[in-house]
BAMAR-767122 format. One record per residue: residue number from 0; x negated, y, z negated of N, C-alpha, C in turn. Coordinates in Angstrom, 3 decimals. Atoms other than C-alpha are relative to their C-alpha. Layout:
num|n.u|n.v|n.w|ca.u|ca.v|ca.w|c.u|c.v|c.w
NUM|X|Y|Z|X|Y|Z|X|Y|Z
...
***
This chain:
num|n.u|n.v|n.w|ca.u|ca.v|ca.w|c.u|c.v|c.w
0|-1.390|0.571|0.999|4.797|22.984|8.293|-0.716|-1.402|-0.620
1|0.255|1.803|0.069|3.873|19.181|7.124|1.252|-0.732|0.854
2|-1.176|0.586|-0.593|5.867|17.155|10.098|0.139|-1.511|-1.197
3|0.165|1.516|0.697|4.838|13.798|7.778|-0.488|0.092|-0.849
4|0.762|0.890|1.704|4.119|11.954|4.342|-0.919|-1.513|-0.026
5|0.590|1.304|0.002|1.836|9.353|4.237|-0.108|-0.304|-1.684
6|0.079|0.319|1.726|2.128|7.663|0.266|-0.439|-1.647|0.197
7|0.847|1.351|0.657|-0.110|5.588|-1.214|1.503|-1.144|-1.194
8|-0.700|0.694|1.333|1.783|2.687|-3.353|0.042|-0.391|-2.178
9|0.318|0.006|1.281|0.379|1.849|-6.363|-0.283|0.992|-0.803
10|0.896|-1.560|0.787|-0.077|4.290|-8.945|0.542|1.027|0.323
11|-0.251|-1.462|-0.440|1.430|6.747|-6.438|2.147|-0.026|-0.053
12|-1.697|0.332|-0.614|5.813|5.277|-5.548|-0.252|-1.103|-1.528
13|-0.404|1.109|0.604|5.237|1.897|-7.759|-1.007|0.303|-1.442
14|1.274|0.200|1.336|3.860|1.196|-11.330|-1.238|-1.020|0.035
15|1.236|0.690|-0.759|0.485|0.007|-11.465|-0.146|-1.404|-0.981
16|-0.335|0.480|0.116|1.921|-2.252|-14.188|0.692|-1.563|0.486
17|-0.353|0.204|-0.647|3.948|-3.823|-12.131|-0.288|-1.232|1.301
18|1.055|0.032|-1.268|1.528|-4.138|-8.919|-1.245|-1.653|-0.698
19|1.272|0.651|0.492|-1.187|-5.823|-11.449|0.671|-1.515|-1.549
20|-0.570|1.172|1.178|1.777|-7.691|-14.051|0.297|-0.662|0.211
21|-1.099|0.881|0.356|4.230|-8.741|-12.146|-1.091|-1.336|1.774
22|0.320|0.380|-1.855|2.957|-9.047|-8.220|-1.139|-0.759|-0.143
23|1.230|0.402|-0.252|-0.605|-9.778|-8.792|-0.051|-1.249|-0.553
24|-0.317|1.364|0.426|0.020|-12.656|-11.009|0.683|-1.487|0.920
25|-0.158|1.374|-0.395|2.554|-14.668|-9.239|-1.212|0.126|1.486
26|0.873|1.071|-0.930|0.475|-15.021|-6.003|-1.244|-0.686|-0.699
27|1.474|0.883|1.767|-2.466|-15.977|-9.218|0.199|-1.600|0.674
28|-0.924|1.768|0.626|0.478|-19.302|-9.920|-0.152|-0.150|0.999
29|-0.315|0.385|-0.992|1.445|-19.785|-6.858|-0.637|0.187|1.588
30|0.170|0.132|-1.030|-1.205|-19.728|-4.242|0.221|-1.326|0.810
31|0.364|1.425|-0.225|-2.378|-23.432|-4.501|1.272|-0.813|0.832
32|-1.912|0.246|-0.169|1.737|-24.472|-4.115|0.387|0.793|1.150
33|-0.752|-0.065|-1.497|2.283|-22.409|-1.312|-0.953|-1.221|1.203
34|0.512|0.369|-1.067|-0.978|-22.847|0.498|0.420|-1.413|0.413
35|0.229|0.883|-0.201|-0.531|-26.805|0.322|1.007|-0.399|0.719
36|-1.719|0.308|-0.368|3.444|-26.587|1.187|0.023|0.435|1.803
37|0.040|-0.452|-1.244|2.448|-24.657|4.491|-0.868|-0.071|0.821
38|1.676|0.200|-0.421|-0.863|-26.022|5.146|0.592|-0.037|1.446
39|-0.519|-0.559|-2.098|0.776|-26.550|9.244|1.234|1.169|0.479
40|-0.498|-1.453|-0.360|2.188|-23.242|9.067|-0.710|0.570|1.961
41|1.237|-0.527|-0.744|0.254|-21.778|11.947|-0.593|1.970|-0.096
42|0.089|-1.871|1.056|0.589|-18.071|10.381|-0.887|-0.601|-1.277
43|0.768|-0.662|1.024|-1.127|-19.584|7.320|-1.020|-1.222|0.508
44|1.819|0.652|-0.165|-3.925|-21.702|9.343|-0.699|0.593|0.557
45|0.763|-1.564|-0.545|-4.738|-18.767|11.192|-0.730|0.943|-1.212
46|0.695|-0.416|1.912|-5.129|-17.405|7.482|-1.253|-0.570|-1.033
47|1.112|0.600|0.717|-7.370|-19.943|6.444|-1.057|0.455|0.666
48|1.158|-0.197|-1.042|-9.476|-19.561|9.736|-0.167|1.411|-0.361
49|0.628|-1.123|0.392|-10.166|-15.967|8.687|-0.539|0.205|-1.219
50|1.188|0.260|1.117|-11.188|-16.882|4.965|-0.933|-0.606|0.399
51|1.804|0.622|-0.210|-13.607|-19.041|6.743|-0.584|0.684|0.948
52|0.641|-1.106|-0.601|-14.559|-15.990|9.185|-0.740|0.625|-1.186
53|0.346|-0.937|0.954|-14.576|-14.195|6.356|-1.511|-0.576|-1.448
54|1.383|0.462|0.560|-17.613|-16.379|4.266|-0.991|-0.876|0.751
55|0.991|0.942|-0.347|-19.228|-18.011|6.918|-0.088|-1.026|0.370
56|-0.076|1.291|0.452|-18.091|-21.357|6.330|1.117|-0.832|0.032
57|-0.268|0.804|-0.281|-16.478|-24.101|6.799|1.410|-0.937|-0.623
58|-1.284|0.516|0.798|-13.583|-24.708|4.025|0.373|-0.735|-0.214
59|-1.848|1.158|0.015|-11.160|-27.567|3.362|0.919|0.814|-0.958
60|-1.737|-1.175|0.998|-7.910|-26.414|1.276|-0.628|0.295|-1.085
61|0.216|-0.508|0.986|-9.103|-26.840|-1.796|-0.750|0.984|-0.379
62|0.982|-0.641|0.275|-12.422|-24.917|-1.426|0.994|1.932|0.326
63|-0.479|-1.025|0.106|-10.477|-22.573|-0.178|1.029|1.316|-0.624
64|-1.248|0.500|0.962|-7.490|-22.591|-2.615|-1.373|1.131|-1.218
65|0.378|-0.947|1.746|-10.295|-21.664|-4.956|-0.610|1.702|0.459
66|0.545|-1.363|-0.625|-12.024|-18.465|-2.937|1.133|0.978|0.221
67|-0.762|-1.560|-0.049|-8.802|-16.697|-2.502|0.588|0.351|-1.790
68|-0.363|-0.250|0.716|-8.014|-17.206|-6.239|-1.637|0.884|-0.611
69|0.621|-1.124|0.101|-11.311|-15.889|-6.666|-0.404|1.530|0.532
70|-0.592|-1.308|-0.326|-10.895|-12.910|-4.389|0.443|1.196|-0.396
71|-0.868|0.043|0.369|-7.893|-12.523|-6.426|-0.768|0.387|-1.338
72|0.454|-0.844|1.120|-9.543|-11.711|-9.746|-1.229|0.707|-0.367
73|0.644|-1.348|-0.722|-12.377|-9.620|-8.269|0.938|0.556|0.532
74|-0.872|-1.241|-0.586|-9.324|-7.509|-7.008|-1.154|0.294|1.113
75|0.766|-0.422|-1.317|-10.961|-7.970|-3.516|0.891|0.233|0.820
76|-0.097|-0.106|-0.630|-9.567|-5.809|-0.809|-0.162|-1.111|1.868
77|0.236|0.781|-0.911|-9.861|-8.399|1.564|1.126|-0.527|1.109
78|-1.630|0.143|-0.106|-7.272|-8.993|4.616|0.329|-0.683|-0.323
79|-1.161|0.631|-0.123|-6.047|-12.064|5.267|0.208|-0.648|-1.765
80|-0.337|-0.036|0.836|-6.382|-12.285|1.788|1.540|0.908|-0.982
81|-1.397|-0.300|-0.251|-3.357|-9.445|1.766|0.912|-0.788|0.457
82|-1.115|0.124|-0.286|-1.738|-10.941|3.921|0.410|-1.214|0.002
83|-0.279|1.267|0.310|-1.670|-14.798|2.558|1.027|0.772|-1.484
84|-1.316|0.131|0.654|-0.089|-13.201|-0.643|1.227|0.683|0.376
85|-1.668|-0.334|-0.387|2.727|-11.027|1.394|0.479|-0.712|0.004
86|-1.165|1.879|-0.141|3.906|-14.743|2.180|0.017|-0.363|-1.335
87|-0.443|0.670|1.134|3.700|-15.586|-1.404|1.370|1.231|-0.844
88|-1.086|-0.604|0.744|5.816|-12.799|-2.608|1.528|0.037|1.220
89|-1.306|-0.097|-0.551|7.891|-13.089|0.392|1.235|-0.993|-0.843
90|-0.620|1.012|0.230|8.946|-16.496|-1.041|0.925|0.881|-2.075
91|-0.782|-0.194|0.978|9.617|-14.881|-4.840|1.313|1.208|0.046
92|-1.279|-0.433|-0.229|11.878|-12.598|-3.189|1.759|-0.064|0.424
93|-0.775|0.785|-0.308|13.880|-14.667|-1.772|0.187|-0.613|-0.927
94|-1.016|1.120|0.501|14.613|-16.516|-4.563|-0.185|0.284|-1.471
95|-0.893|-1.112|1.721|15.235|-13.618|-7.374|-0.925|-0.075|-0.319
96|0.795|-0.252|0.958|12.214|-13.704|-8.790|-1.543|0.711|-0.133
97|0.093|-0.856|-0.151|10.754|-10.620|-7.680|0.894|1.063|0.538
98|0.047|-1.089|-0.337|11.578|-7.186|-7.683|-0.605|1.307|0.360
99|0.595|-1.277|-0.349|9.972|-4.187|-5.667|0.518|0.865|-1.239
100|-0.309|-1.097|0.741|9.592|-1.214|-8.662|-0.512|1.186|0.943
101|0.818|-1.631|0.018|10.084|2.290|-7.789|0.806|0.989|-0.990
102|-0.659|-0.529|1.078|9.995|5.056|-9.768|0.865|0.496|0.826
103|-1.002|-0.364|-0.304|12.933|6.759|-10.012|-0.216|1.577|1.216
104|-0.217|-1.309|-0.778|12.003|10.222|-8.509|-0.907|-0.358|1.390
105|-0.103|-0.078|-1.572|10.790|8.847|-5.517|1.131|-0.921|0.666
106|-1.301|0.150|-1.133|13.786|7.212|-4.047|0.181|0.996|0.214
107|-1.013|-0.765|-0.708|15.453|10.196|-4.543|-1.163|1.586|0.940
108|0.740|-1.864|-0.700|12.523|13.069|-3.025|-0.409|-1.049|1.333
109|0.009|0.784|-1.225|11.842|9.940|-0.683|1.078|-0.673|1.315
110|-1.155|0.117|-0.805|15.715|10.037|0.660|0.242|1.483|0.511
111|-0.379|-1.003|-0.185|15.488|13.422|0.517|-0.739|0.980|1.307
112|0.622|0.201|-1.379|12.730|13.862|2.840|0.351|-0.067|1.308
113|-0.869|0.314|-1.234|13.988|11.723|5.207|1.593|0.827|0.572
114|-1.293|-0.345|0.145|17.282|13.489|5.056|-0.299|1.491|0.877
115|0.370|-1.747|-0.228|15.676|17.156|5.725|-0.817|-0.290|1.724
116|0.284|-0.186|-1.920|13.818|15.769|9.118|-1.600|-1.040|-0.658
117|1.080|0.364|-0.311|10.273|14.361|8.179|-0.256|-1.187|0.187
118|0.661|0.338|-0.425|8.627|11.911|9.159|-1.211|-1.437|-1.237
119|0.501|0.859|0.712|7.544|8.582|6.664|-0.977|-1.196|-0.177
120|0.718|0.938|-0.110|4.468|6.655|6.102|-0.361|-0.993|-1.095
121|0.020|1.383|-0.049|3.639|4.193|4.618|-2.413|-0.539|-0.513
122|1.860|0.507|-0.928|-0.784|3.233|3.755|-0.151|-0.261|-1.200
123|0.497|0.984|0.992|-1.675|0.416|1.190|-0.910|-0.490|0.409
124|1.363|1.198|-0.275|-4.450|-1.625|0.850|0.593|-1.774|0.028
125|-2.312|0.317|-0.424|-1.048|-4.071|0.471|-0.273|-0.575|1.434
126|-0.080|0.283|-2.528|-0.783|-6.104|4.623|1.490|1.254|-0.323
127|-1.129|-1.299|-0.472|2.221|-3.654|5.791|1.191|-1.176|-0.066
128|-1.215|1.022|-0.131|4.223|-6.972|5.779|0.268|-0.290|-1.527
129|-0.228|0.079|1.358|3.633|-7.318|1.493|1.141|1.786|-0.487
130|-0.658|-1.509|0.332|5.184|-3.459|1.876|1.583|-0.190|0.329
131|-1.038|-0.325|-0.084|8.070|-3.678|3.632|1.034|-0.887|-0.710
132|-1.364|0.211|1.213|9.258|-6.417|1.078|0.195|-0.005|-1.050
133|0.235|-1.036|1.061|8.162|-4.388|-1.261|2.088|1.049|-0.279
134|-0.944|-0.824|-0.460|10.790|-1.853|0.072|1.012|-0.421|0.233
135|-0.942|0.083|-0.284|13.043|-3.699|0.867|1.135|-0.796|-0.929
136|-0.897|-0.088|0.658|14.354|-4.769|-2.028|-0.720|0.545|-1.023
137|-0.031|-0.543|1.185|14.065|-2.377|-4.831|1.032|-0.120|-1.002
138|-1.108|0.103|0.422|16.475|-1.734|-7.364|0.902|1.250|0.117
139|-1.070|-1.039|-0.362|18.134|0.863|-5.158|0.139|-0.541|1.580
140|0.027|0.857|-1.593|17.977|-2.088|-2.338|-0.351|0.377|1.073
141|0.508|-1.173|-1.757|16.949|-1.311|1.405|-0.500|0.705|0.066
142|0.863|-1.606|-0.771|14.354|1.418|1.895|-0.388|0.182|1.230
143|0.831|0.241|-1.750|12.639|0.177|5.115|0.269|0.977|0.486
144|-0.161|-0.766|-1.154|14.725|2.055|7.028|-0.663|1.926|0.189
145|0.677|-1.384|-0.493|13.306|5.517|5.859|-1.114|0.559|0.520
146|1.280|0.156|-1.170|9.929|4.581|7.207|0.114|-0.089|1.170
147|0.631|0.139|-0.877|8.605|5.405|10.181|-1.129|-0.809|0.760
148|0.949|1.294|0.207|5.665|3.019|9.809|-0.663|0.383|-1.311
149|0.830|0.460|1.379|3.288|1.314|7.772|-1.988|-0.353|0.428
150|1.151|-0.280|-0.733|-0.540|1.234|7.391|-0.508|-0.984|-1.152
151|1.059|0.692|1.222|-3.051|-1.552|5.596|-1.278|-0.047|0.973
152|1.006|-0.379|-0.739|-6.283|-2.344|5.893|-0.562|-0.466|1.364
153|0.168|-0.602|-2.069|-6.020|-2.710|9.808|-0.700|0.931|0.453
154|0.789|-0.746|-0.130|-6.460|0.299|9.736|-1.336|0.871|-0.668
155|0.992|-1.271|0.679|-9.294|1.489|8.019|-0.191|-0.239|-2.031
156|-0.107|-0.160|1.844|-10.482|1.151|4.046|0.587|0.587|0.217
157|-0.370|-1.000|0.815|-8.801|3.673|2.374|-0.877|1.280|-0.655
158|0.838|-0.544|-0.334|-12.023|5.419|1.409|-0.745|0.526|0.500
159|1.388|-0.613|-1.028|-13.595|6.024|4.611|1.183|1.034|0.576
160|-0.353|-0.736|-0.894|-12.417|9.039|6.524|0.725|-0.530|1.540
161|-0.576|0.316|-1.408|-12.360|7.443|9.823|1.428|-0.992|0.113
162|-1.092|0.735|0.194|-9.080|5.255|8.332|1.503|1.193|0.200
163|-1.241|-1.853|-0.322|-7.206|8.935|8.371|0.089|0.006|1.080
164|0.080|-0.351|-1.198|-8.306|9.605|11.970|0.806|-0.943|0.148
165|-0.821|1.434|0.181|-6.959|6.224|12.712|1.030|0.341|0.106
166|-1.051|0.143|0.402|-4.134|7.189|11.314|0.934|1.690|0.242
167|-0.742|-1.334|-0.464|-3.279|10.681|12.793|-0.549|-0.023|1.314
168|-0.265|0.279|-0.943|-4.140|9.304|16.040|1.336|-0.717|-0.262
169|-1.410|0.692|-0.768|-1.355|6.994|15.870|0.920|0.977|-0.523
170|-1.601|-0.944|-0.209|1.497|9.330|14.288|-0.161|1.055|1.095
171|0.303|-1.152|-1.793|0.328|12.068|16.874|0.775|1.123|-0.075
172|0.105|-1.688|0.345|0.522|15.189|14.794|-1.253|0.197|-0.486
173|1.261|-0.747|0.717|-2.244|17.270|13.408|-0.484|0.273|-0.589
174|0.168|0.919|0.942|-3.558|16.477|10.877|0.102|0.334|-1.215
175|-0.720|-0.827|1.443|-2.966|19.326|8.763|1.358|0.349|-0.438
176|-1.052|-0.265|0.130|0.059|18.707|9.433|0.850|-1.123|-1.368
177|0.017|1.402|1.406|-0.082|15.432|7.140|0.041|-0.333|-0.957
178|0.071|-0.893|1.064|0.177|15.490|4.029|-0.102|-2.369|-0.620
179|0.577|0.461|0.596|-1.116|12.598|1.918|0.199|-0.132|-1.637
180|-0.445|0.483|1.191|-0.024|10.986|-1.702|-0.825|-0.960|0.139
181|0.348|0.764|0.651|-2.159|9.215|-3.738|-0.170|0.472|-2.018
182|0.342|0.503|1.359|-3.157|8.198|-7.291|-1.707|-0.323|-0.069
183|1.792|0.068|0.194|-7.468|8.100|-6.903|-0.050|0.684|1.050
184|0.578|-1.464|-0.347|-9.286|11.266|-5.987|-1.092|-1.163|0.944
185|0.914|0.376|-1.614|-11.442|8.929|-3.399|0.748|-0.337|0.684
186|-0.970|-0.246|-1.317|-9.049|8.355|-1.106|0.291|1.524|-0.239
187|-0.326|-1.478|-0.239|-7.662|11.927|-1.177|-1.267|0.843|0.370
188|1.166|-0.943|0.165|-11.055|13.139|-1.156|-0.631|-0.637|1.792
189|0.614|0.031|-0.863|-11.398|11.070|2.309|0.629|0.280|1.031
190|-0.671|-0.191|-1.239|-8.435|11.910|4.113|-0.435|1.704|0.085
191|0.866|-1.521|0.275|-9.541|15.876|2.841|-0.776|-0.125|0.809
192|1.255|-0.478|-0.814|-12.396|14.922|4.920|0.827|0.226|1.486
193|-0.824|-0.705|-2.399|-10.111|14.419|8.532|1.131|1.123|-0.449
194|-0.167|-1.438|-0.023|-8.382|17.158|7.735|1.468|-0.522|-0.253
195|-1.204|0.000|0.311|-4.944|16.334|6.112|-0.414|0.187|-1.500
196|0.012|-1.240|1.615|-3.741|17.900|2.708|0.595|-0.777|-0.729
197|0.165|0.714|0.851|-3.624|16.126|0.244|0.705|0.461|-1.528
198|0.027|0.281|1.312|-1.770|15.340|-3.401|-0.391|-0.811|-0.972
199|0.044|1.139|1.674|-2.887|13.747|-6.957|1.324|-0.099|-0.554
200|-0.358|0.379|1.428|-0.828|12.446|-8.805|-0.181|-1.164|-1.222
201|1.346|0.956|1.309|-1.602|11.689|-12.133|1.793|-0.280|-0.680
202|-1.298|-0.059|1.286|1.633|10.119|-14.050|-0.392|-0.421|-1.015
203|0.038|0.344|1.535|0.164|8.677|-17.266|-0.659|1.500|-0.017
204|0.064|-1.598|0.992|-0.502|11.258|-20.014|-1.404|0.169|-0.578
205|1.189|0.292|0.171|-4.240|9.960|-20.095|-1.094|0.188|0.718
206|0.756|0.103|-1.110|-5.267|10.353|-17.015|-1.348|0.953|0.346
207|1.281|-0.999|0.027|-8.649|12.389|-16.516|0.936|1.437|1.338
208|0.262|-0.638|-1.129|-7.959|15.452|-14.670|-0.756|0.901|-0.209
209|1.303|-0.544|-0.753|-10.826|16.493|-13.031|-0.383|1.212|1.063
210|-0.363|-0.690|-1.895|-11.793|19.341|-10.849|-0.308|-0.134|0.717
211|-0.375|1.043|-1.158|-10.401|18.505|-7.717|0.265|1.393|0.724
212|-0.106|-0.958|-1.130|-10.130|20.507|-4.619|1.653|-0.544|0.354
213|-0.771|0.672|-0.275|-6.585|18.296|-4.589|1.612|0.379|-1.019
214|-0.335|0.415|0.470|-3.262|19.330|-5.727|0.540|-1.228|-0.612
215|-0.953|1.032|0.880|-1.807|17.566|-9.218|0.908|0.060|-0.238
216|-1.877|-0.301|0.928|1.474|17.023|-10.294|0.153|-1.650|-0.741
217|-0.127|0.096|0.684|3.174|14.820|-12.418|1.023|-2.065|0.904
218|-0.916|0.736|-1.128|5.672|12.982|-9.799|0.259|0.356|1.185
219|-0.539|-0.460|-1.254|7.486|13.283|-6.933|1.156|1.107|0.146
220|-0.747|-1.179|0.160|10.200|15.942|-8.306|-1.143|0.992|0.089
221|1.139|-1.127|0.083|6.655|18.455|-8.471|-0.277|0.579|1.318
222|0.069|-1.233|-1.160|6.228|18.736|-4.770|0.649|0.495|0.911
223|-0.545|-1.232|-1.208|6.768|21.488|-2.601|-0.289|-0.294|0.423
224|0.281|-0.635|-1.875|6.283|21.350|0.837|-0.209|0.435|0.458
225|0.101|-1.452|-0.714|6.724|24.682|2.096|-1.466|0.364|-0.734
226|1.075|-1.301|0.131|3.444|25.354|-0.219|-1.036|-0.457|1.013
227|1.138|0.523|-0.613|1.683|23.846|2.372|0.285|-0.086|1.613
228|-0.241|-0.639|-1.365|0.711|25.961|5.059|-0.381|0.128|1.295
229|1.545|0.839|-0.622|-1.754|25.979|7.642|0.216|1.326|0.795
230|0.718|-0.989|-1.525|-2.530|29.540|10.370|0.131|-1.114|1.078
***
């Protein structure tokens, strides 16, 4: 039987448009202002040091901002960038300028699965901090009590099977008792290589449906966890 469910966010629990058209542009528009206002903050200073380490150079404040914007424009999955984006989004949530989007089918099924005793986890390239902010500020209120844990790029790249092996070790259940939900085939392939069960979310009508070893569903309502059995 499945013991725990791990889900991606972008394109899986939340619309691609929310992330691409709301969260990312908000962070880009406010990154310079945020860094200037918080340059003395120890957390921000540590993240700026991580930016320097990433590029192997000593950047001044303006150069660091330029580098961060370039990474945003290139959609880089770089840890200090993701952490800074999370801090910027926190400000937006607190101001009421952002509300975390979740599909209605996600909300009701997460609540049902939790009530049925499944452990729920998030694995996203966005920072753990950003993940918690999104689920704490949804149209259904604070959903963070539903989750047992969160994973980001600190655990590894989402297209690397070693990342899922690390997650398995952290959660403590055998890999075959875990199921990973995502809209990205390469991520599902990596999870499957590590021994996890997988489901491919294909929410868009025109999304490619290739021959694959992953069950494909349109939404969380179509997921039948009882189908996932093993010897």
